[in-house]
C-alpha positions as CSV (number, residue, x, y, z in Angstrom):
1,M,0.1,0.4,0.1
2,G,1.9,2.8,-0.9
3,R,2.6,6.6,-1.7
4,G,0.8,8.1,-4.6
5,H,-1.9,5.5,-5.6
6,S,-4.6,6.3,-3.0
7,G,-3.7,3.6,-1.0
8,R,-2.7,0.8,-3.3
9,I,0.1,-1.4,-2.8
10,S,2.9,-0.5,-4.2
11,Q,6.7,-2.6,-4.5
12,A,7.9,-3.5,-1.3
13,P,11.1,-2.4,-0.3
14,A,14.0,-5.1,-1.4
15,I,14.9,-5.9,2.4
16,R,11.0,-7.0,2.6
17,E,10.8,-8.9,-0.4
18,Q,13.6,-10.7,0.8
19,V,12.1,-11.4,4.0
20,V,8.6,-12.4,2.7
21,A,10.6,-14.7,-0.1
22,A,12.0,-16.6,2.7
23,R,8.2,-17.8,4.0
24,P,6.1,-20.4,2.4
25,P,3.4,-18.1,0.4
26,I,0.1,-18.0,2.4
27,A,-2.1,-19.1,-0.7
28,D,0.0,-22.5,-0.7
29,L,-0.7,-22.9,3.3
30,A,-3.5,-25.5,2.7
31,W,-3.6,-26.4,6.5
32,A,-4.4,-22.8,7.1
33,R,-8.0,-23.0,5.6
34,D,-8.4,-26.6,6.8
35,P,-10.7,-26.6,10.0
36,E,-9.2,-29.8,11.5
37,A,-5.7,-28.8,10.6
38,L,-6.3,-25.5,12.3
39,A,-7.5,-27.2,15.8
40,E,-4.9,-29.6,15.9
41,R,-2.7,-26.3,15.8
42,Q,-4.7,-24.9,18.7
43,F,-6.9,-22.3,16.4
44,A,-10.3,-21.5,16.5
45,V,-12.3,-21.1,13.6
46,S,-15.8,-19.7,13.4
47,N,-18.1,-18.9,10.3
48,R,-19.9,-15.6,10.3
49,D,-22.1,-14.1,7.7
50,G,-20.2,-15.9,4.9
51,L,-16.7,-15.5,6.4
52,V,-14.5,-17.6,8.3
53,L,-12.6,-16.1,10.9
54,V,-9.2,-17.9,12.3
55,T,-8.2,-16.9,15.8
56,P,-5.6,-18.9,18.2
57,S,-7.6,-20.4,20.7
58,R,-7.4,-19.6,24.3
59,A,-5.1,-22.3,25.1
60,K,-2.6,-21.7,22.5
61,Y,0.8,-20.6,23.7
62,D,3.4,-22.0,21.0
63,W,3.9,-20.1,17.6
64,K,5.3,-21.7,15.2
65,P,6.8,-18.8,12.5
66,E,4.2,-20.0,10.0
67,E,1.7,-19.4,11.8
68,L,2.3,-16.1,12.9
69,W,0.2,-14.3,10.5
70,L,-3.0,-16.2,11.8
71,R,-3.3,-14.4,14.8
72,S,-6.7,-12.7,13.3
73,A,-7.5,-13.7,10.1
74,V,-10.7,-13.4,7.9
75,F,-11.1,-15.4,4.9
76,D,-14.0,-15.3,2.0
77,S,-16.0,-18.1,1.2
78,D,-13.5,-19.2,-1.6
79,G,-11.0,-19.3,1.4
80,R,-9.2,-16.1,-0.1
81,V,-7.9,-13.7,2.8
82,A,-10.1,-10.9,3.3
83,S,-8.7,-9.3,6.4
84,L,-5.7,-9.5,8.3
85,G,-4.7,-8.0,12.0
86,W,-1.0,-8.0,13.1
87,P,1.0,-11.2,13.1
88,K,1.8,-12.5,16.5
89,F,5.1,-10.6,17.7
90,F,7.0,-10.8,21.2
91,N,8.6,-8.8,23.9
92,L,11.9,-8.0,23.9
93,G,13.6,-11.2,25.3
94,E,10.5,-13.1,24.8
95,N,11.2,-14.7,21.1
96,A,15.2,-15.1,20.7
97,D,15.6,-14.8,16.9
98,D,13.3,-11.8,16.8
99,S,14.9,-10.1,19.7
100,A,18.6,-10.4,18.2
101,R,17.3,-9.3,14.4
102,L,16.6,-6.0,16.5
103,E,19.8,-6.1,18.2
104,R,21.9,-6.4,15.1
105,A,19.9,-4.0,12.8
106,L,20.4,-1.5,16.0
107,E,24.0,-2.4,16.3
108,A,24.6,-2.1,12.2
109,G,23.0,1.1,12.1
110,E,20.0,-0.5,9.9
111,E,16.6,1.3,9.7
112,V,14.7,0.7,13.1
113,W,11.2,2.5,13.3
114,L,10.7,3.0,17.0
115,T,7.0,3.9,17.6
116,E,4.4,4.3,20.6
117,K,3.0,1.1,22.1
118,M,-0.4,2.7,23.0
119,D,-3.1,1.3,25.1
120,G,-6.2,0.4,23.1
121,S,-7.8,-1.9,21.0
122,L,-6.7,-2.8,17.4
123,C,-8.9,-1.6,15.2
124,I,-8.7,-3.7,11.3
125,R,-10.3,-1.9,8.8
126,S,-10.7,-3.9,5.6
127,V,-13.2,-4.2,2.1
128,I,-14.7,-7.1,1.9
129,G,-17.2,-7.4,-0.7
130,G,-16.6,-3.7,-1.7
131,S,-18.0,-2.7,1.6
132,V,-15.6,-1.3,4.5
133,I,-15.5,-3.1,7.6
134,F,-13.9,-2.1,11.0
135,R,-13.1,-5.2,13.4
136,T,-11.2,-6.2,16.3
137,R,-9.0,-9.4,16.5
138,G,-11.8,-11.5,17.7
139,T,-14.8,-10.3,15.4
140,T,-15.7,-9.9,11.9
141,D,-17.7,-6.8,12.5
142,G,-16.2,-5.1,15.6
143,G,-18.6,-6.3,18.3
144,A,-19.3,-3.6,20.7
145,H,-16.5,-1.6,19.1
146,G,-17.5,-1.9,15.7
147,P,-19.8,1.2,15.7
148,A,-17.9,3.4,17.9
149,M,-14.8,2.7,15.2
150,R,-17.1,3.5,12.6
151,A,-18.3,6.8,14.3
152,C,-14.9,7.8,15.0
153,A,-13.8,7.3,11.4
154,A,-16.7,9.2,10.2
155,A,-16.0,12.2,12.4
156,N,-12.1,12.5,12.1
157,Y,-11.1,10.2,9.0
158,P,-13.6,9.9,6.7
159,Q,-11.5,8.5,3.8
160,L,-11.4,5.4,5.8
161,L,-15.3,5.0,4.7
162,D,-14.5,5.0,1.0
163,P,-14.0,1.4,-0.4
164,A,-11.7,2.3,-3.1
165,F,-9.1,3.6,-0.3
166,A,-6.7,0.9,0.3
167,P,-8.9,-2.1,-0.7
168,E,-6.0,-4.4,-1.4
169,G,-5.2,-4.9,2.5
170,S,-6.1,-4.1,5.9
171,L,-5.2,-0.8,7.8
172,L,-4.5,-1.0,11.3
173,F,-5.1,1.3,14.0
174,E,-5.2,1.9,18.0
175,F,-8.8,2.6,18.6
176,T,-8.8,4.5,22.2
177,S,-11.6,5.7,24.1
178,P,-12.8,6.7,27.7
179,R,-15.6,4.3,27.0
180,F,-13.0,1.1,26.3
181,R,-10.5,1.9,28.7
182,I,-7.7,-0.6,29.4
183,V,-5.6,0.7,31.8
184,L,-3.9,4.1,30.6
185,P,-6.9,7.2,30.4
186,Y,-7.8,8.6,27.2
187,T,-10.0,11.6,26.7
188,E,-11.5,11.5,23.4
189,P,-12.0,8.6,20.9
190,D,-9.6,8.3,18.4
191,L,-7.8,6.1,15.8
192,T,-4.2,6.5,15.5
193,F,-2.7,4.5,12.2
194,L,0.0,2.3,12.9
195,G,0.6,0.1,9.9
196,A,-0.9,-2.0,7.1
197,V,-1.1,-5.7,6.0
198,S,-1.0,-6.9,2.7
199,H,-3.6,-9.7,1.6
200,V,-1.5,-11.1,-0.7
201,D,1.7,-12.3,1.4
202,A,0.8,-11.2,5.0
203,S,3.6,-8.9,4.5
204,L,3.8,-5.4,6.6
205,S,4.0,-1.9,5.0
206,H,7.4,-0.3,4.8
207,R,8.1,2.9,7.2
208,D,7.5,4.6,3.7
209,E,4.4,3.1,2.8
210,V,2.9,3.6,6.3
211,E,3.6,7.6,6.0
212,A,2.3,7.6,2.6
213,I,-1.0,6.0,3.3
214,A,-1.3,8.3,6.5
215,R,-1.1,11.6,4.1
216,E,-3.3,10.4,1.6
217,G,-6.0,9.4,4.0
218,G,-5.6,12.4,6.4
219,L,-4.8,9.9,9.2
220,K,-3.2,10.8,12.4
221,L,0.2,8.6,12.1
222,V,1.5,6.7,15.4
223,E,4.1,9.0,17.4
224,E,7.7,8.2,16.5
225,R,10.0,7.9,19.6
226,E,13.9,9.0,19.1
227,L,15.8,6.6,21.4
228,P,19.6,5.2,21.7
229,R,20.7,2.4,19.1
230,D,22.1,0.3,22.1
231,I,19.7,-2.0,23.2
232,G,20.3,-1.6,26.8
233,Q,20.6,1.9,27.2
234,M,17.0,2.2,25.1
235,A,15.5,-0.2,27.9
236,E,16.7,2.1,30.6
237,V,15.5,5.5,28.7
238,I,12.0,3.3,28.1
239,R,11.7,2.5,31.6
240,D,11.6,6.3,32.3
241,L,8.5,6.8,30.2
242,E,5.4,8.2,31.7
243,G,2.1,7.9,30.5
244,S,2.9,5.0,28.2
245,E,2.9,1.3,27.7
246,G,6.3,1.5,26.0
247,I,7.3,1.3,22.4
248,V,7.7,-1.0,19.1
249,A,10.5,-1.6,17.6
250,R,10.3,-2.6,13.5
251,C,13.1,-3.7,11.6
252,A,14.0,-5.8,8.6
253,G,12.1,-3.6,6.4
254,G,9.0,-3.3,8.8
255,Q,8.7,-7.4,8.9
256,T,10.4,-8.0,12.7
257,M,8.4,-6.1,15.6
258,V,9.3,-6.4,19.0
259,K,7.5,-4.9,21.9
260,V,9.7,-3.0,24.7
261,K,7.6,-2.2,27.4
262,A,7.8,0.9,30.1
263,A,8.3,0.9,33.7
264,S,4.7,-0.5,35.3
265,Y,4.7,-2.9,32.3
266,L,8.3,-4.1,32.1
267,A,7.8,-5.1,35.8
268,A,5.0,-7.2,35.0
269,H,6.4,-8.5,32.1
270,A,9.3,-9.7,34.0
271,I,6.8,-11.7,36.0
272,L,5.1,-12.6,32.5
273,F,8.4,-14.3,31.9
274,A,8.2,-16.3,34.9
275,F,4.6,-17.2,34.2
276,S,5.6,-20.3,31.8
277,P,3.3,-23.2,31.3
278,R,5.2,-25.3,33.9
279,R,5.1,-22.7,36.3
280,V,1.5,-21.8,36.0
281,A,0.7,-25.2,36.4
282,E,2.9,-25.6,39.5
283,L,1.2,-22.1,41.0
284,C,-2.4,-23.8,40.4
285,L,-1.4,-26.7,42.3
286,E,0.3,-25.4,44.8
287,H,-2.5,-22.6,46.0
288,D,-4.8,-25.1,44.8
289,I,-6.4,-22.4,42.2
290,R,-9.5,-23.8,39.7
291,D,-11.6,-20.8,38.6
292,E,-10.3,-18.2,36.6
293,Q,-11.2,-15.0,38.9
294,A,-8.7,-16.8,41.4
295,F,-6.0,-17.0,39.1
296,R,-6.8,-13.5,37.9
297,A,-6.3,-12.3,41.7
298,K,-3.1,-14.5,42.2
299,V,-1.5,-12.7,38.9
300,R,-2.3,-9.3,40.4
301,E,-1.1,-10.0,43.5
302,L,2.4,-11.6,42.3
303,A,2.4,-8.7,39.5
304,G,2.1,-6.0,42.1
305,G,-1.5,-4.8,40.3
306,Y,-3.8,-4.8,37.4
307,D,-2.4,-5.6,33.8
308,F,-5.0,-6.2,31.9
309,E,-2.3,-7.5,28.9
310,L,-0.3,-9.3,31.4
311,E,-3.5,-11.4,32.5
312,E,-4.6,-12.1,29.1
313,E,-1.2,-13.5,28.0
314,V,-0.8,-15.9,30.9
315,L,-4.7,-17.0,31.0
316,G,-3.8,-19.4,27.8
317,H,-1.6,-21.2,30.3
318,F,-4.0,-21.3,33.1
319,R,-7.0,-22.8,30.9
320,S,-4.4,-25.4,29.2
321,S,-3.5,-26.3,33.0
322,M,-7.3,-26.9,34.1
323,V,-7.8,-28.9,30.8
324,E,-5.2,-31.2,32.2
325,R,-6.4,-31.2,35.8
326,E,-9.8,-31.9,34.1
327,R,-8.2,-34.8,32.3
328,I,-7.0,-36.3,35.6
329,D,-10.4,-36.2,37.2
330,T,-11.9,-38.0,34.1
331,L,-9.4,-40.6,34.5
332,L,-9.4,-41.1,38.1
333,S,-13.1,-41.2,37.9
334,S,-13.4,-43.8,35.5
335,V,-10.5,-45.8,37.2
336,S,-12.6,-45.9,40.6
337,E,-15.6,-47.1,38.4
338,W,-13.9,-49.7,37.2
339,V,-12.2,-50.7,39.9
340,A,-15.7,-50.7,42.1
341,A,-17.0,-53.1,39.3
342,N,-14.1,-55.4,39.8
343,R,-13.2,-55.5,43.3
344,H,-14.5,-58.9,43.6
345,L,-11.6,-60.5,41.7
346,D,-8.6,-61.9,43.7
347,R,-5.5,-59.7,43.3
348,K,-3.8,-61.9,40.5
349,S,-7.2,-62.0,38.7
350,F,-7.6,-58.1,39.3
351,A,-4.3,-57.4,38.0
352,L,-4.6,-59.5,34.8
353,A,-7.6,-57.8,34.2
354,A,-6.7,-54.3,34.8
355,R,-3.6,-54.8,32.6
356,D,-5.5,-55.3,29.9
357,H,-8.0,-52.2,30.4
358,A,-5.4,-50.0,31.5
359,G,-2.5,-50.3,29.7
360,P,0.6,-47.9,31.0
361,D,-2.1,-46.6,33.9
362,L,-2.0,-50.1,35.5
363,P,-0.2,-48.6,38.6
364,L,-3.2,-45.9,39.3
365,Y,-5.6,-49.0,39.6
366,F,-3.9,-50.4,42.3
367,S,-3.6,-47.3,44.2
368,V,-7.3,-46.8,43.9
369,L,-8.1,-50.6,44.9
370,D,-5.5,-50.2,47.8
371,G,-7.7,-47.3,49.3
372,R,-5.3,-44.7,48.2
373,P,-7.0,-42.6,45.4
374,E,-5.2,-39.6,46.8
375,K,-1.7,-41.1,46.1
376,A,-2.8,-41.3,42.3
377,R,-4.0,-37.7,42.3
378,E,-1.1,-36.6,43.9
379,Y,1.3,-38.3,41.8
380,L,-0.4,-37.1,38.6
381,E,-0.7,-33.5,39.5
382,K,2.9,-33.4,40.7
383,R,3.9,-34.9,37.3
384,L,1.4,-32.4,35.4
385,P,3.9,-29.5,35.1
386,D,6.7,-31.9,33.2
387,K,3.5,-33.1,31.1
388,I,2.7,-29.9,30.1
389,A,6.4,-28.9,29.3
390,A,7.1,-32.1,27.4
391,E,3.7,-31.3,25.3
392,R,5.1,-27.7,24.7
393,D,8.7,-29.2,23.4
394,G,7.1,-31.8,21.3
395,R,8.5,-34.6,23.3
396,D,6.9,-37.7,24.4
397,F,5.7,-37.7,28.1
398,G,5.7,-41.6,28.7
399,P,3.2,-43.9,30.2
400,V,2.0,-43.0,33.6
401,E,3.8,-44.5,36.7
402,A,2.4,-44.4,40.5
């Protein structure tokens, strides 16, 4: 989407072309349009008004490079990309490759665009079937935010309502409003233009293109920050920012984005890194946390206050842990029922029958038979963090042993 063409996509800068060329073409990714394949990768698929919305499931925490563009994707009935949000991108230090790429770009004097990290909701403006839509990541119509986003555009940026303006990709904005406050306060509803994403190859627009679209559409462009190019000094400066969530650093022709948080957010996200799936499972077991409200309260206690984004980031780990604990409940209930029905057998006959029925879970049956179901539960729960970590790493966890 580029300069002097009323929002039409222009030729991408060479560095962006190189980065995008190294990826598999999104049109060739058949699994991205297969609901079963998407479910296996922990994506949710919903059909709404002839459109297919793909978003990560609540339990998804492990992202493969070829999946990043599916953080919020809408396909039409023919399987063509109709709307895209930002790809999944990470905090500084959270993804080693992206953080190293940013550090190398800073050290080499390459172009790095540092922009304000605002505390609003992502507004995705797309043209679908000749009509302009304003949506959030989890919707095709914006939900409660949709009418407010459209009204803000009509009042301040009417060019956005013209379907002939930038129809080939999605324009991405931060929607801030006192009505939809998250953490930081904003006095008036507004749409701040952040960037654009191509529906052809999911590439992100280069800074020059973003600035050109802002000029052509009379849009309010995200604020740029001038910061030291040493990554350590940069982090120190960001810690002192007041009234700001932090910054987003873009390099590699705009294709790599890294979040760097300001003081309060850095403190909370330092805790986030400690909130690994394993640690969340351990935390829930240690404090016998089984409901979301109690988990949120524990996160706030450890984070020293309320942080919406932190809680949303780690809720997926909590829900995965709860799924595993429910599996433990179901398994033990099944074992108890089977043991009750076969308790009349002598021990040898019981062992033979249980072996055929239980397979690698056989020791659990004897724990229940011997009146020690709590031992079986304790053992399964102790192994739960290891099981979650193994599944995340793609390793075989092995049989259950008690």
